[in-house]
N, C-alpha and C positions, 0 to 999 in steps of 0.2 A: 525069369520067375514071373509069374503071372498074378495079379491081383485077386484076391478072392472077394465075395460078395457076401454081405452081412445076413442075407436070406438066409443061408444055412451054415453058421460060423462053426469054425472049427473050436475046439475046447482048447482052453487056456493051456493045459499040459503038453498038447498035440501040436500045438502053433505057438510056440513061445517068442517073446519079442526079441528080434534082432537087427539092432542096431549097426553092428558091425556088418551086416550083409547090406543094410540100406544104403550105407557110406560107401560102400565096395562096388553096389551095382545102379544106384539109383540114375547115373547119368548113360546109363547104357540105353539103346533104343529098346522099347518094348517093355521097360522095366513097369511103367503102367500103361496099360494095353490102351493102344490108340493114341497116346499124350509122348510127347518128348518135352523132358525137362530141362528147362532154358538156364535158369539162374535163382539163385536165392534170391527172395524179397525181404526177409525178416524171420524173427524169431522171438517167441514170447513165452507166458505161461503154460499156454495150451499147447507149444508145440512150435514146427518150424513151418513158414510157408515157401513156396516156392512158384515162379514162372512157369508155366509150360504152355507146349502149343499143340494143339490138336491137328494131328499129323493129316486128316482127311479134308480138313477145309482151312487150315493153316490160321486158327482162329486162337487168341491167346486167353489163357484160363488160370487161376490161383488154385494150387493143390495145398491143403494143409496137412501134414502129418502131425498126430495128435501125439503127445508125452505121456503115457501112463506107468510110472514109476513104481509102483506098489502092484506087484502081481496080485494082492489079495482083494484089490477093488477092480481088476481088470474087466470081468464081467459086468461090473456096474457099470463101468464107464461104456462099455461097448453097446448095453441095452439102452444107454442115454444117446449115443449116437446114432441108434437106429429112428430116435423120435425125429431126428433130423429131417425126417420125409415131409413129417407135417409142414416144416419152416419151407420146405423146397416148393409148396404150392403157390406160394405168394409170389405173386410178379408185379414190382412196382418200382418206377424209376430211381427212387432214392433208397433201395435195398440192393445190398450186394445179392445176387441169387446164387443159390445152391442149387447144383446141376447134379451131383453123384457123390456117391459115397462108395468106401470099400476098405480093404484090408491086405496089406503086405508083408510079407517077414514079420506078421503078428503085430504090425502097426497099423491102426486105423488112419483113415485120411476120408478128407471131404474135398471134392472138388468144386470150386465157386466160380463165377463169373470174374473178369479181370476188372478192378476198380482203379489200378494205378498204383504207382507208389508211395505217394506224399498222402499223408494223413492230416487231420486237424491238429493233433499232437506236434507235428514238425511245424506246421505253420504256426502254432504258439509259442514256438521256442524262441522266436524273436520279440514276443512281447503281445501286447495287446492290440487288435486289429481294427481297422477302421470301421466305424459303428455300421454303415451300409453293408459292407462286405461281411462283418459276423452274423446280422441279423439274415441276409441271404443264404449263408452255410447254414446258420441255426436252424431257419424255415424247414430248409429241404430236410435237415436231418430229424426235425420234428415230425414231418411229414412221413417218413419212412417210420418212425416210430409209432405213429396213428396207424399205418398198414399193419402193422403186427398186433396191435391192441383189438383192431376189427376182426382179426382171426382169433381172438382171444389167446394170442400169445404176448408172453412177456419177455424183455431182453435180459434185464435184472444186473446186466453189466455195460452200461451205457459210460462211453468215456471218449475224449478226442482220438485216443489212438484206435479206437473201432469205427470212427467215421471217416471215410475214404475220400480224397478229393481228387476229381481227374478233369481238368478244363473247369467250367463252370459249374461242374455238377458236383453235389456231395451224396455218398451212399452209406448207408448203415451197415456193417459188417458184424461178423461173430457173434448174431444172435443164434440162440440154439445152442450154445455151448457153456454159458455161464454155469450149469450145474455139474460140470466136469470136476468134482474135487477128489482128490486122492489123499488118505489118510496119511501119506508119508510129506505133504506139505502142511506144514502149521501156518502160513502167512493167510491172513484175511483175503489178502489180493487174489488168492489162487480160487476164493469158494465165489458165494453169488455176489459178485459186485467188487468194486474197488474203494479201500477207505475214504479217499478224496471225494468219491462220486456217490458214496453209497448214503441210503436213506437211513433215517435211526433205527426205524422198525425192522431192519435187514439183521441187525445183531441178534433178533430173537426170532429169526426164520419167518416172519411175517408178512412179507412182501407181496403187491400185488402191482397191477398197472400202474398204481399210483406211485410208487417205488421208482418207475421210469420217469415221471412227470418230476420228481425230487432231482433226479440224476440230470435231467435237461435245464433243470433252473441253474445248477453248479456249473455246467458248461457253456451256458448263456453268460453267467458272471463272469467265467472265464475267459470268454471272448472279447469282454468290452473292457475288463480290467487287467487282463495280462495275466491272472494268477488265481488259484481257488480261493475261494473265502475262507475256507477254515484249514490251518496248519500246524504241525505239531512235531514232537521230537519223535513221535512213535505213532505206529496205526491206532493204540488204544487212545491215546490224546486227540488226535483228530475226532476218532469217532464219539469222546466224549462231547468235543466241541460241536458237532451235529445235532447233539442231543439238547444242549443246553445254550449256545450262543446265536446271535443273530449276525447277520453279514455286516459289515462297514463299507458302505459305497464311496467312492473317491466323488468329487463335484461333478465330473463330465458325464456321469451316467445319468441320463435323461430320466424324467418322472415315469413316463409309461414302463420303460424297462424296469426300473425298482421296482414298480408295482407287479408286475409280472413274475419277477425273480422272488420277491418276497412270498408270492402267494405259492411258488414254485416248492419254497424252501421252509413252507410251514411244518411243525415239529409233527402235528396230527394229522395223518392221511386224509380225514374227511375234510381238511380246510384247504386243502389243495385243489387245482382244478380238476374237475371231474373226468376229462380226458384229454389228451394231445390236442385234440381239434379245438376245445374251449381255450387252450393255449394259445394256439394259432390265430384264433378269431379276435382274442384280446390283444395281439398284436397286428391286429388288421391283416392277417395273412391267410393264403389259401391253406385249407384243411384238406383238400381233395382235388382232384385232376378237373380242370374247367373253371375254377376259381381264380379270378385275379390278384396279383399281389400287390400288395400296397405297403411300403415301408413307412411307417409314419414318422412325419419330420421330427427332430429332436426338439424337445421342450427345456428350456432352462430352468434349472434348479437353483434358486438364491441362495448363497452360501449362507451358513448359520452364524449368529452373533461371534464376534470374538472373543466375548467373555465369558460366554456359555458353550459347554458342548453341546455337539449335535446330537439331539435324541435320536433313537432308532426311529426310523421310518415306520410308519402306522401300516397295518395291515390294510391293503386294498380292500377298497369298499367296492362292488362290483357294478353299482348305479354310476358310481365316479370314472370309474374305468371305463364304462362302456360311454358316457360323455365325452372324455378326452379320446377315446379313440375315434367316435364320430367326427369330432370337431378335425381331429388330426386327416380322417379319410376325405372329408370335404375338398381340402386344398389339391390332394393327391389322385381324386377319383380319376379325371379325366387322362393323365397321364398314365394311370395303371390302366385302362380300358384300352389304351394304344399298345400298350406293352402286351396284351393279351390277345391282340389279334391272331397271331400267327402268320407265316409267309403268306397264304391266299388274303388272308384278312390284311394285310399290310398293304398288298400290292392294290387291293381295291380301294384303300383307304387312299394312296396315292392317287389313283384314278380321279377319283374325286375330287381331289383339292386340286388336279391338273384342270378339272372340267370347271370347277369355282372361278380358277384363275383365269380362264378362256373367258367366262361370262363377265368377270370384271374387266377384262380389257375390252370386250366388246361393249359393255356400256359406258366406258369413258367419253369416247366421241359423243353418244348419245346425252350423256349428262352435262357435257359442256355446251350442247346446243341448247339443252333444255335450259341452261343458266343464262346464255347468252339473249335468247329470246324473253324470257322471263323478264331480264333487265330491259330490254326494248318495250316491251308491253307497259311494263310501269313507266318509262320515259313518255311513251305517246298519251297515256292516261294523264300524265301529269300535266303535260304540255299546256293545253288549253287553259288550265288554272294559272299556271306560270303567265301566260300571256296576259290573260284578265287582270294579274296581280300587279305587271308592269305598267299595263295600260293605267291602270287604277292610279298605280304611283307618280305616272308621268301629269295626269289631271290633277292631281292633288298639287305637286310642284307649279303647274301653270296658275291654278287658282290661287295659291298662295303670293306666286310672281305678280299678277293680274293685281290683286288686293294692294301689294307694296306699290306699284306704280300708279293706282289709282289714288293713292294717299300722298304721295307724292306729287303728283298733279295739282291735286287739290290744294297742297300747301301752297305749290308757287302761285295758283291763282289768287289764292288770298294776299299771297304778298305783294304781289303785284297792285290788286284794287287798293291796298293801304297806300302805296306810294303814289298812284295817281290821286 
């Protein structure tokens, strides 16, 4: 059974969804033309994801088969999937690229680059991360979001489960799918965003790119603390806290990170960062390829007095934040420049270091001889003065001795004259 393209989709009645045929045939060669489905990677609200290998080149990809439970909205979902072609035009190292789309057995699917099976959500299941690791992953995810925003595209469903980790690389995925809403699902988590990471304005369907900034702030908080800032017994309770409450930080969260998170989580979109690039620059991190990465050193926050409750952190002042960032960057600038050299730059750097070391070795004997000659010249210059000084001392001693002897002789002579 061959996959159909969305260019000329068949009608819902002519091509009904057939999950039984899918489960019966998906492991058969040629089910998706040109691909061999290897194993299931996971499943969620939008469907199931399988690892597939492209037969012609042996490269791994991920295929997401979308769930459409309600036939009455199937055509709307299919039209939404067609808009994925706009997202497919983006090529960025921190985004899971979209390679193709199609439909088989009435089930829409999207083919994406394979970004591994580990996600930030799985990493966070063991608790808070080390600060530097958390910032490195977060910075890459924010760069991927910035790439979307530069193309006038908004994710609307940012969360750790959509940030894929493979080696040292973090990639944002599942963008372009957040509007796939079915009338048969009442959970807000299937709509535009997930309650734990949803900006307050999303409840009124007024979200824009600053809603992604809000979600990034929640993700950064969770990476550093180990849990989301707002929790509750129901989705509505969580959403109410997003609208009314301020996050409470444990003592180990640094001042810079607190300021960035608080600005991301501002209740009014206009009070947040204007862009993901501004957020990254506040962390002294790169917002574009070619910029060097600097993880600002942690600045200790003194604990509040025991007798008084800790006041909520003030909204960050842009000038104070800029001064803090500049001070942090001054200490780490040199190491950051080295980190951004790249392989060729690193090789040239090592060669220059070796050349400097060679010059140092060559100058060692020259410096030794120069020091010896300098001391010899000083001794030779001082020698005549030392001889004159010694001679003067000797003459003085002789004069004193002669005076004493003359006095003694005079006394003896006087004594002898008196006797006679």
